[in-house]
C-alpha positions as CSV (number, residue, x, y, z in Angstrom):
1,X,-22.5,-26.4,-36.0
2,X,-22.4,-26.8,-32.3
3,X,-22.5,-23.4,-31.5
4,X,-25.4,-22.5,-34.1
5,X,-27.6,-25.1,-32.7
6,X,-27.2,-23.9,-29.0
7,X,-27.8,-20.2,-30.3
8,X,-30.9,-18.4,-28.7
9,X,-32.6,-18.0,-32.1
10,X,-32.5,-21.8,-32.2
11,X,-34.5,-22.5,-28.8
12,X,-38.1,-23.6,-29.3
13,X,-40.4,-20.8,-28.2
14,X,-42.9,-21.5,-25.9
15,X,-46.7,-21.5,-26.6
16,X,-48.4,-18.3,-26.2
17,X,-50.7,-19.9,-23.5
18,X,-47.5,-20.5,-21.4
19,X,-46.1,-17.2,-21.9
20,X,-49.2,-15.4,-20.7
21,X,-49.3,-17.9,-17.9
22,X,-45.8,-17.1,-16.8
23,X,-46.6,-13.0,-17.4
24,X,-49.3,-13.3,-15.0
25,X,-47.4,-15.2,-12.4
26,X,-44.9,-12.1,-12.4
27,X,-47.5,-9.7,-11.4
28,X,-50.6,-11.9,-10.1
29,X,-51.1,-9.4,-7.2
30,X,-51.9,-6.6,-9.2
31,X,-53.6,-8.6,-11.8
32,X,-56.2,-10.2,-9.0
33,X,-56.6,-6.9,-7.6
34,X,-57.4,-5.2,-11.2
35,X,-59.7,-8.4,-11.9
36,X,-61.8,-7.8,-8.3
37,X,-61.8,-3.8,-9.4
38,X,-63.0,-4.7,-13.3
39,X,-66.0,-7.2,-11.7
40,X,-67.4,-4.4,-9.3
41,X,-67.3,-1.7,-12.1
42,X,-68.5,-4.1,-14.6
43,X,-71.5,-5.1,-12.3
44,X,-72.3,-1.5,-11.3
45,X,-72.1,-0.3,-15.2
46,X,-74.3,-2.8,-16.0
47,X,-77.0,-2.0,-13.2
48,X,-76.7,2.0,-14.2
49,X,-77.4,0.9,-17.8
50,X,-73.7,2.3,-18.8
51,X,-72.8,-1.0,-20.6
52,X,-71.2,1.1,-23.3
53,X,-68.4,2.1,-20.8
54,X,-67.3,-1.7,-20.2
55,X,-64.9,-2.1,-23.6
56,X,-63.1,1.2,-22.3
57,X,-62.8,0.1,-18.5
58,X,-61.8,-3.4,-19.9
59,X,-58.8,-2.0,-22.0
60,X,-57.5,0.1,-19.6
61,X,-57.5,-3.2,-17.1
62,X,-55.5,-5.2,-19.8
63,X,-53.2,-1.9,-21.1
64,X,-52.0,-1.9,-17.2
65,X,-51.3,-5.6,-16.8
66,X,-49.3,-5.5,-20.3
67,X,-47.7,-1.9,-18.9
68,X,-45.1,-3.8,-17.1
69,X,-43.5,-4.9,-20.5
70,X,-44.0,-2.2,-22.3
71,X,-44.9,1.1,-20.1
72,X,-44.1,3.6,-22.7
73,X,-46.6,2.5,-25.4
74,X,-49.1,1.3,-23.1
75,X,-49.1,4.4,-20.9
76,X,-49.8,6.4,-24.6
77,X,-52.4,3.9,-25.4
78,X,-54.1,4.1,-21.8
79,X,-54.6,8.1,-22.6
80,X,-56.3,7.4,-25.6
81,X,-58.4,5.0,-24.2
82,X,-59.2,7.4,-21.4
83,X,-60.2,10.3,-23.3
84,X,-62.2,8.0,-25.7
85,X,-64.1,6.5,-23.1
86,X,-65.0,10.0,-21.9
87,X,-66.2,10.7,-25.2
88,X,-68.4,7.7,-25.0
89,X,-69.8,8.5,-21.7
90,X,-70.6,12.2,-22.7
91,X,-72.8,11.1,-26.0
92,X,-74.6,8.5,-24.0
93,X,-75.3,10.1,-20.9
94,X,-73.6,7.2,-18.7
95,X,-73.0,7.2,-15.2
96,X,-69.5,6.8,-14.0
97,X,-68.8,5.2,-10.9
98,X,-65.9,6.7,-9.0
99,X,-64.1,6.1,-5.7
100,X,-61.5,9.1,-4.5
101,X,-61.7,10.8,-8.2
102,X,-64.7,12.3,-9.3
103,X,-66.2,10.2,-12.1
104,X,-63.0,8.2,-12.8
105,X,-63.7,4.3,-12.2
106,X,-61.5,2.2,-9.8
107,X,-60.3,0.2,-12.4
108,X,-59.0,3.3,-14.3
109,X,-57.5,4.8,-11.2
110,X,-55.5,1.8,-10.3
111,X,-54.9,1.0,-14.2
112,X,-53.0,4.6,-14.4
113,X,-51.2,4.6,-11.2
114,X,-50.0,0.8,-11.9
115,X,-48.5,2.6,-15.3
116,X,-46.8,5.6,-13.7
117,X,-45.4,2.9,-11.2
118,X,-44.2,1.2,-14.3
119,X,-42.9,4.1,-15.9
120,X,-40.7,5.6,-13.3
121,X,-39.6,2.0,-12.2
122,X,-38.4,1.0,-15.6
123,X,-37.4,4.1,-17.2
124,X,-35.4,7.1,-17.3
125,X,-37.1,10.3,-16.3
126,X,-36.6,11.6,-20.1
127,X,-39.1,8.9,-21.0
128,X,-41.0,8.8,-17.8
129,X,-42.1,12.3,-17.3
130,X,-43.7,12.9,-20.7
131,X,-45.8,10.3,-21.0
132,X,-46.9,10.6,-17.4
133,X,-47.8,14.1,-18.1
134,X,-49.8,13.0,-21.1
135,X,-51.7,10.5,-18.9
136,X,-52.5,13.0,-16.1
137,X,-53.5,15.8,-18.9
138,X,-56.0,13.1,-19.9
139,X,-57.3,12.2,-16.6
140,X,-57.9,16.2,-15.8
141,X,-59.6,16.6,-18.9
142,X,-61.7,13.3,-18.4
143,X,-62.6,14.4,-14.7
144,X,-63.7,18.1,-15.9
145,X,-65.6,16.6,-19.2
146,X,-67.4,14.0,-17.1
147,X,-68.5,16.3,-14.6
148,X,-69.5,18.8,-17.1
149,X,-67.9,21.6,-15.4
150,X,-67.1,24.9,-17.2
151,X,-65.6,27.1,-14.5
152,X,-62.1,28.4,-14.7
153,X,-61.4,28.0,-11.1
154,X,-62.5,24.4,-9.9
155,X,-65.2,23.8,-7.5
156,X,-64.3,22.4,-4.4
157,X,-65.3,19.0,-5.4
158,X,-62.9,19.2,-8.3
159,X,-60.2,20.9,-6.0
160,X,-60.6,17.6,-3.6
161,X,-60.1,15.3,-6.9
162,X,-56.9,17.2,-7.7
163,X,-55.7,17.3,-4.4
164,X,-56.2,13.5,-3.9
165,X,-54.9,12.8,-7.6
166,X,-51.9,14.7,-6.8
167,X,-51.4,12.7,-3.5
168,X,-51.8,9.5,-5.4
169,X,-49.3,10.4,-8.3
170,X,-46.4,11.8,-5.7
171,X,-46.8,8.3,-3.8
172,X,-46.5,6.1,-7.1
173,X,-43.9,8.3,-8.5
174,X,-41.7,8.1,-5.7
175,X,-42.3,4.5,-5.0
176,X,-41.6,3.7,-8.4
177,X,-38.1,5.4,-8.1
178,X,-37.5,4.0,-5.0
179,X,-38.1,0.2,-6.6
180,X,-36.0,1.4,-9.8
181,X,-33.9,-1.5,-10.6
182,X,-32.5,0.1,-14.0
183,X,-30.1,2.9,-13.6
184,X,-27.3,3.5,-16.2
185,X,-23.6,3.8,-15.1
186,X,-23.2,7.4,-16.1
187,X,-26.3,8.2,-14.4
188,X,-24.6,6.7,-11.2
189,X,-21.7,8.3,-11.5
190,X,-23.1,12.0,-12.2
191,X,-25.5,11.5,-9.0
192,X,-24.8,13.9,-6.3
193,X,-25.9,14.3,-2.4
194,X,-28.6,16.8,-3.6
195,X,-30.0,14.2,-5.7
196,X,-29.8,11.6,-3.1
197,X,-31.7,13.9,-0.8
198,X,-34.6,14.3,-3.0
199,X,-34.9,10.6,-3.5
200,X,-34.9,10.0,0.3
201,X,-37.5,13.2,0.7
202,X,-40.3,11.9,-1.7
203,X,-42.5,11.0,0.9
204,X,-42.1,14.7,2.5
205,X,-42.4,16.2,-1.0
206,X,-45.9,14.2,-1.4
207,X,-47.2,15.3,1.7
208,X,-46.2,19.1,1.3
209,X,-47.5,19.3,-2.0
210,X,-51.0,18.0,-0.8
211,X,-51.1,20.6,1.6
212,X,-50.0,23.2,-0.6
213,X,-53.1,21.8,-2.8
214,X,-55.5,22.0,0.0
215,X,-54.4,25.5,0.9
216,X,-55.2,26.7,-2.6
217,X,-58.3,24.8,-3.0
218,X,-59.9,25.5,0.5
219,X,-63.1,27.6,0.9
220,X,-62.6,31.0,2.3
221,X,-63.0,34.5,2.1
222,X,-59.5,35.6,1.2
223,X,-58.9,38.0,-1.5
224,X,-56.5,36.9,-4.5
225,X,-53.7,38.8,-3.5
226,X,-54.0,37.4,0.1
227,X,-54.1,33.8,-1.1
228,X,-51.1,34.2,-3.3
229,X,-49.2,35.8,-0.5
230,X,-49.9,33.0,2.2
231,X,-49.5,30.3,-1.1
232,X,-46.2,32.1,-1.7
233,X,-45.4,31.3,2.3
234,X,-46.4,28.0,2.5
235,X,-44.3,27.1,-0.8
236,X,-41.3,28.8,0.3
237,X,-41.6,27.0,4.2
238,X,-42.3,23.6,2.2
239,X,-39.1,24.1,0.0
240,X,-36.9,24.9,2.9
241,X,-38.5,21.9,4.7
242,X,-37.8,19.5,2.0
243,X,-33.8,20.7,1.8
244,X,-33.8,21.1,5.5
245,X,-31.7,18.0,6.2
246,X,-28.6,19.6,4.6
247,X,-28.7,22.6,6.7
248,X,-31.4,22.5,9.4
249,X,-30.4,25.7,11.5
250,X,-30.0,28.0,8.3
251,X,-33.3,26.5,6.9
252,X,-35.1,27.2,10.1
253,X,-33.9,30.6,10.4
254,X,-34.8,31.1,6.8
255,X,-38.5,29.7,7.5
256,X,-38.9,32.1,10.4
257,X,-38.0,35.2,8.3
258,X,-40.1,34.3,5.6
259,X,-43.4,33.6,8.2
260,X,-42.6,37.1,9.7
261,X,-42.1,38.9,6.6
262,X,-45.8,37.4,5.3
263,X,-47.5,38.5,8.6
264,X,-45.7,42.4,8.2
265,X,-47.0,42.3,4.3
266,X,-50.4,41.0,5.3
267,X,-50.8,43.5,8.4
268,X,-49.2,46.5,6.2
269,X,-51.9,45.7,3.3
270,X,-54.8,45.1,5.5
271,X,-55.1,41.6,4.1
272,X,-57.1,38.9,6.3
273,X,-56.5,35.1,6.2
274,X,-58.7,32.4,7.1
275,X,-58.4,30.9,10.2
276,X,-56.3,27.5,10.3
277,X,-54.8,25.5,13.2
278,X,-52.6,28.4,14.3
279,X,-54.3,31.4,13.6
280,X,-53.7,32.9,9.8
281,X,-50.8,30.6,9.5
282,X,-51.1,28.5,6.3
283,X,-51.5,24.7,6.7
284,X,-48.7,23.9,4.3
285,X,-46.5,26.7,6.7
286,X,-47.8,25.1,9.5
287,X,-46.4,21.3,8.2
288,X,-43.4,22.8,7.4
289,X,-42.4,24.3,10.3
290,X,-43.0,21.0,12.0
291,X,-40.5,19.4,9.8
292,X,-37.9,22.3,10.4
293,X,-38.0,21.9,14.1
294,X,-37.9,18.1,13.6
295,X,-34.4,18.4,11.4
296,X,-33.1,20.9,13.5
297,X,-33.5,18.8,17.3
298,X,-32.5,15.6,14.8
299,X,-29.4,17.1,13.1
300,X,-28.3,20.4,14.3
301,X,-26.0,20.8,17.6
302,X,-27.5,21.1,20.6
303,X,-27.5,24.8,21.1
304,X,-28.0,25.6,17.5
305,X,-31.0,23.4,17.9
306,X,-32.4,25.7,20.8
307,X,-32.3,28.6,18.5
308,X,-33.7,27.1,15.5
309,X,-36.9,26.3,17.5
310,X,-37.0,29.0,19.3
311,X,-36.9,31.2,15.9
312,X,-39.5,29.3,14.4
313,X,-41.8,29.6,17.5
314,X,-41.2,33.1,17.9
315,X,-42.2,33.6,14.1
316,X,-45.4,31.5,14.8
317,X,-46.4,33.5,17.7
318,X,-45.6,36.8,15.9
319,X,-47.6,35.7,12.7
320,X,-50.5,34.7,15.3
321,X,-50.7,37.8,17.1
322,X,-49.9,40.4,14.0
323,X,-51.4,38.6,10.9
324,X,-55.3,39.8,10.7
325,X,-57.7,36.8,10.3
326,X,-61.5,37.1,9.2
327,X,-62.9,35.8,12.0
328,X,-63.9,37.8,15.1
329,X,-63.1,34.8,17.5
330,X,-59.6,36.3,17.6
331,X,-60.5,39.8,18.4
332,X,-60.3,39.1,22.6
333,X,-57.2,37.7,24.4
334,X,-59.0,34.1,25.1
335,X,-59.4,33.7,21.4
336,X,-56.0,33.0,21.3
337,X,-55.7,30.2,23.7
338,X,-56.9,27.4,21.4
339,X,-54.1,28.0,18.7
340,X,-51.4,28.7,21.2
341,X,-52.3,25.5,22.6
342,X,-52.5,23.7,19.5
343,X,-49.2,25.3,18.3
344,X,-47.5,23.9,21.7
345,X,-48.8,20.3,21.3
346,X,-47.3,20.6,17.4
347,X,-44.2,21.9,18.9
348,X,-44.0,19.0,21.6
349,X,-44.6,16.3,18.6
350,X,-42.0,18.0,16.5
351,X,-39.5,17.9,19.3
352,X,-40.0,14.7,20.6
353,X,-40.1,13.3,17.3
354,X,-36.3,14.7,16.1
355,X,-35.2,13.4,19.8
356,X,-36.4,10.2,18.8
357,X,-34.4,9.9,15.4
358,X,-31.4,11.4,17.1
359,X,-31.3,8.6,19.5
360,X,-31.8,6.2,16.9
361,X,-29.4,7.9,14.9
362,X,-26.6,8.1,17.9
363,X,-27.7,4.5,18.5
364,X,-27.3,3.1,15.3
365,X,-23.6,5.1,15.0
366,X,-22.7,3.0,17.7
367,X,-23.8,-0.2,16.4
368,X,-21.8,0.7,13.0
369,X,-18.9,1.8,15.0
370,X,-18.9,-1.7,17.0
371,X,-19.3,-3.5,14.3
372,X,-16.4,-1.9,12.7
373,X,-14.0,-2.5,15.6
374,X,-15.4,-6.0,16.1
375,X,-14.6,-6.9,12.6
376,X,-11.0,-5.0,12.7
377,X,-10.1,-7.0,15.8
378,X,-11.2,-10.3,14.2
379,X,-9.0,-9.2,11.3
380,X,-6.0,-8.4,13.7
381,X,-6.6,-11.7,15.3
382,X,-6.7,-13.6,11.7
383,X,-3.7,-12.2,10.4
384,X,-1.8,-12.6,13.6
385,X,-2.5,-16.3,13.3
386,X,-1.4,-16.7,10.0
387,X,1.7,-14.4,10.8
388,X,2.5,-16.8,13.8
389,X,1.4,-20.1,12.4
390,X,3.1,-19.7,8.7
391,X,5.8,-17.3,9.1
392,X,7.0,-18.3,12.1
393,X,7.0,-21.5,11.2
394,X,9.4,-20.9,8.7
395,X,11.7,-18.6,10.7
396,X,11.7,-21.6,13.4
397,X,13.0,-23.9,10.6
398,X,15.6,-21.5,9.6
399,X,17.2,-20.9,13.3
400,X,17.0,-24.6,13.9
401,X,18.9,-25.5,10.5
402,X,21.2,-22.9,11.3
403,X,22.1,-24.2,14.6
404,X,22.5,-27.8,13.4
405,X,24.8,-26.7,10.9
406,X,27.1,-24.7,13.6
407,X,27.1,-28.1,15.7
408,X,28.1,-30.2,12.5
409,X,30.4,-27.8,10.4
410,X,33.7,-29.2,12.2
411,X,33.1,-32.7,11.8
412,X,30.9,-32.7,8.3
413,X,31.5,-29.7,6.3
414,X,29.4,-31.1,3.9
415,X,26.5,-31.5,5.8
416,X,26.9,-27.7,6.9
417,X,26.8,-26.9,3.2
418,X,23.3,-29.0,2.8
419,X,22.3,-27.0,5.8
420,X,23.0,-23.7,4.3
421,X,21.0,-24.7,1.0
422,X,18.0,-25.6,3.1
423,X,18.2,-22.5,5.2
424,X,18.3,-20.4,1.8
425,X,15.1,-22.3,0.6
426,X,13.5,-22.1,3.9
427,X,14.2,-18.0,4.1
428,X,12.8,-17.8,0.4
429,X,9.3,-19.7,1.6
430,X,9.2,-17.3,4.2
431,X,9.6,-14.0,2.3
432,X,7.0,-15.8,0.0
433,X,4.4,-16.1,2.9
434,X,5.0,-12.7,4.1
435,X,4.5,-11.0,1.0
436,X,1.3,-12.9,0.6
437,X,0.2,-11.9,3.8
438,X,0.9,-8.2,3.3
439,X,-0.7,-8.4,0.1
440,X,-3.8,-10.0,1.4
441,X,-3.9,-7.1,4.1
442,X,-3.6,-4.6,1.1
443,X,-6.1,-6.2,-0.8
444,X,-3.8,-7.1,-3.7
445,X,-4.8,-10.8,-4.1
446,X,-7.3,-12.3,-6.2
447,X,-10.7,-13.3,-4.2
448,X,-10.4,-16.2,-2.0
449,X,-6.7,-16.1,-2.1
450,X,-4.6,-15.2,1.3
451,X,-2.1,-15.8,3.6
452,X,-4.4,-18.3,5.1
453,X,-4.0,-20.3,1.9
454,X,0.0,-20.7,2.2
455,X,1.0,-24.2,1.9
456,X,-2.9,-25.5,2.1
457,X,-4.6,-27.2,-0.7
458,X,-7.8,-29.1,-1.2
459,X,-5.9,-32.4,-0.4
460,X,-5.3,-32.4,3.2
461,X,-3.4,-35.5,3.5
462,X,-1.0,-34.6,0.9
463,X,-0.6,-31.0,2.6
464,X,0.5,-33.3,6.0
465,X,2.8,-35.4,3.9
466,X,4.4,-32.2,2.5
467,X,4.9,-30.6,6.1
468,X,6.2,-33.6,7.5
469,X,8.5,-34.3,4.9
470,X,9.7,-30.6,5.3
471,X,10.4,-31.3,8.9
472,X,12.2,-34.3,8.3
473,X,14.9,-32.0,6.4
474,X,17.0,-31.3,9.3
475,X,20.8,-31.8,9.0
476,X,22.3,-34.5,11.2
477,X,23.3,-33.4,14.7
478,X,20.5,-31.0,16.1
479,X,17.5,-32.9,16.7
480,X,19.3,-35.6,14.9
481,X,17.2,-38.7,16.2
482,X,13.9,-37.1,15.9
483,X,11.2,-39.3,14.0
484,X,8.2,-37.7,12.7
485,X,5.8,-40.6,12.3
486,X,2.3,-39.9,10.2
487,X,-0.6,-41.6,10.5
488,X,-3.8,-40.3,8.4
489,X,-7.5,-42.1,7.8
490,X,-9.8,-39.6,6.4
491,X,-11.7,-41.6,3.9
492,X,-13.9,-38.8,2.4
493,X,-13.4,-35.0,1.7
494,X,-12.9,-32.7,4.1
495,X,-14.1,-28.7,4.0
496,X,-11.4,-26.4,3.0
497,X,-11.8,-24.6,6.3
498,X,-11.5,-27.7,8.2
499,X,-8.7,-28.7,6.4
500,X,-7.0,-25.9,6.7
501,X,-7.4,-25.4,10.4
502,X,-6.3,-29.0,10.9
503,X,-3.2,-28.5,8.8
504,X,-2.3,-25.1,10.6
505,X,-2.7,-27.0,14.2
506,X,-0.3,-29.7,13.1
507,X,2.4,-27.2,11.8
508,X,2.0,-25.3,14.7
509,X,2.3,-28.5,17.1
510,X,5.9,-29.3,14.8
511,X,7.0,-26.0,15.4
512,X,6.4,-26.0,19.2
513,X,8.1,-29.6,19.4
514,X,11.3,-27.9,17.6
515,X,11.2,-24.9,19.6
516,X,10.2,-26.6,23.1
517,X,10.9,-30.4,23.0
518,X,14.1,-31.2,25.0
519,X,15.8,-34.3,23.7
520,X,12.5,-35.4,21.7
521,X,13.5,-38.6,19.4
522,X,9.8,-39.1,18.3
523,X,6.9,-37.0,17.1
524,X,3.5,-39.1,16.3
525,X,1.0,-37.2,14.1
526,X,-2.5,-39.2,14.1
527,X,-5.3,-37.8,11.9
528,X,-8.7,-39.1,11.1
529,X,-12.2,-38.6,10.5
530,X,-15.7,-40.2,10.8
531,X,-18.8,-38.8,9.6
532,X,-19.0,-35.9,12.3
533,X,-15.6,-35.0,12.9
534,X,-11.9,-34.8,12.1
535,X,-9.7,-35.7,14.9
536,X,-5.9,-34.6,15.1
537,X,-3.8,-35.7,18.1
538,X,-0.1,-35.0,18.1
539,X,2.3,-36.2,20.9
540,X,6.2,-36.1,21.3
541,X,8.5,-37.6,23.9
542,X,10.6,-34.8,25.0
543,X,11.7,-34.2,28.4
544,X,9.6,-32.0,30.6
545,X,12.5,-29.8,31.6
546,X,11.8,-26.3,30.4
547,X,14.4,-24.7,28.7
548,X,14.6,-21.3,26.6
549,X,13.4,-22.0,23.3
550,X,14.7,-21.3,20.0
551,X,14.1,-17.3,19.1
552,X,12.1,-17.0,22.3
553,X,8.8,-17.2,22.8
554,X,5.9,-15.0,22.1
555,X,3.2,-17.2,24.1
556,X,0.7,-17.2,21.4
557,X,1.0,-20.7,19.5
558,X,-1.5,-22.3,21.8
559,X,-3.9,-19.1,21.9
560,X,-4.0,-19.2,18.1
561,X,-4.7,-23.0,17.8
562,X,-7.6,-22.6,20.3
563,X,-9.1,-19.6,18.8
564,X,-8.8,-21.5,15.4
565,X,-10.7,-24.4,16.5
566,X,-13.5,-22.6,18.5
567,X,-14.2,-20.6,15.6
568,X,-15.2,-23.6,13.9
569,X,-17.2,-25.0,17.0
570,X,-14.4,-27.9,17.8
571,X,-12.7,-28.6,20.8
572,X,-8.8,-28.1,21.7
573,X,-6.9,-29.6,24.3
574,X,-2.8,-29.1,24.8
575,X,-0.9,-30.0,27.9
576,X,1.6,-33.0,29.3
577,X,1.5,-36.4,27.6
578,X,0.2,-39.2,29.7
579,X,3.9,-40.4,30.6
580,X,6.2,-38.2,29.0
581,X,6.2,-35.3,26.3
582,X,3.7,-32.9,25.4
583,X,0.2,-33.8,23.5
584,X,-2.0,-31.5,21.5
585,X,-5.4,-32.6,20.7
586,X,-8.0,-31.1,18.5
587,X,-11.6,-32.1,17.3
588,X,-13.4,-30.2,14.5
589,X,-16.7,-30.6,13.0
590,X,-17.4,-31.3,9.5
591,X,-20.8,-29.7,9.5
592,X,-21.8,-26.0,11.4
593,X,-22.0,-26.6,15.0
594,X,-22.9,-22.9,15.6
595,X,-23.6,-19.5,14.0
596,X,-19.7,-19.0,13.8
597,X,-18.6,-22.0,11.5
598,X,-17.4,-20.6,8.4
599,X,-17.3,-17.2,9.5
600,X,-13.8,-16.2,9.3
């Protein structure tokens, strides 16, 4: 019964005005922009006595706002509304306001772009492409019908409209795919480097497509065959430029070959080309060639980049001098100076851009390499500290108990037998700690579990008591008179990282007392906390006479403790006590003191 009461179906439905308010807040920017455009279009239509178009424009704005939730249905409905508004305007002789697209109101233009954006952001291509195609066909048909043009080939105004519309479409589609948040797992599995390249190159595809359309729609005296040859050259070079980052040298060589063949075909058949930036070289070919030079400079080896640039420059000069043009200004030698100067300027821009991005790539690679090296070094240091603090602690205990057992074996065999049992327990604990450390290095432990948590819980006082109790289980004989006194006064919950580091400091200090403090009879551990810091002080009364420690010394105990404390923004001090023995003091902040706190 309780599960039924908490089911989603039983939850109260919010009023429609509240749902509408939440929906508008999700896209208030687009809704506000559409509202402003709608107000402007409405005032313009009223002033031009075209009020019959206001319902259609209003419906397009509402469909764009609702399109975020249902872009497929709203996209198809928008195509119908656009065609209906066109028929109403044609029958009533209404005047269509336009901005950018001929006879398409700004509200209709923005609404269509938003619907395309939502289609490619929230739906797979197999659904987004057909609906977008319907919208595009409806838009093109509306432009032609509203203009009243009946020619097969578009006029200059229609051509500019198509070019601008295609640019908008490509940018919107690319933005939608870039912002795309829905992607099935199977599509991620089937993803290839080629698809990733196409998604990354969508701005290049959009710009080159616009250049190809401008080449197709520009006015000139080119024959149909010459126009087709130049258009084919621009398309080939544009495709090579899109895929240029994969094989920049090969793409540059193929592009230069295509340009040389185009110039030879134009010369052989006596076809003239319209004058462009570099003689008769098409505008799309010029832009694609600049991209090929940039990619070769950025990605190819220096020697191959030079050869690729030389091939492209040579093919451009060859086309400049060989390809016939329909202007007499290039008949004289002086007429070639301006396109040569322009080509040189474009070459400098391309090479400079490529070198800039090459330097950026090199700097980024160095930064990543340095970051990886620093992370590896930090991980090695962390593992070294854990190995020293955890495993070495158990091994030291084993050695101490073994030596004590040797000393009392003849006088007290029972104590020696008990010591052997404790040695076995300590060995088992050491193996467990080692396995956990290895597992953490291999990434085989659950999230948040590693050797760093060995013998560490969320209760610092209990951990310290367990550690001291284990230290006291040393058989009579070796360090027999050593007394460990623990005083803990916390009075509040200690953060896990601070508690773990405090435990490790105490643990390492006890290990050092066993190994280094000769004739120590007393070890005092004081751990207290205030609202700001945790204070740990470990002292012993051993003699200052140096001797060879148990099992030798690696010299990393104090270094590891200092690193632990400093990583948490604390202070660490170790040295001879006030009168005798050794003293270790640590202060660990309970709150972050610098940017390194909590980053271990």
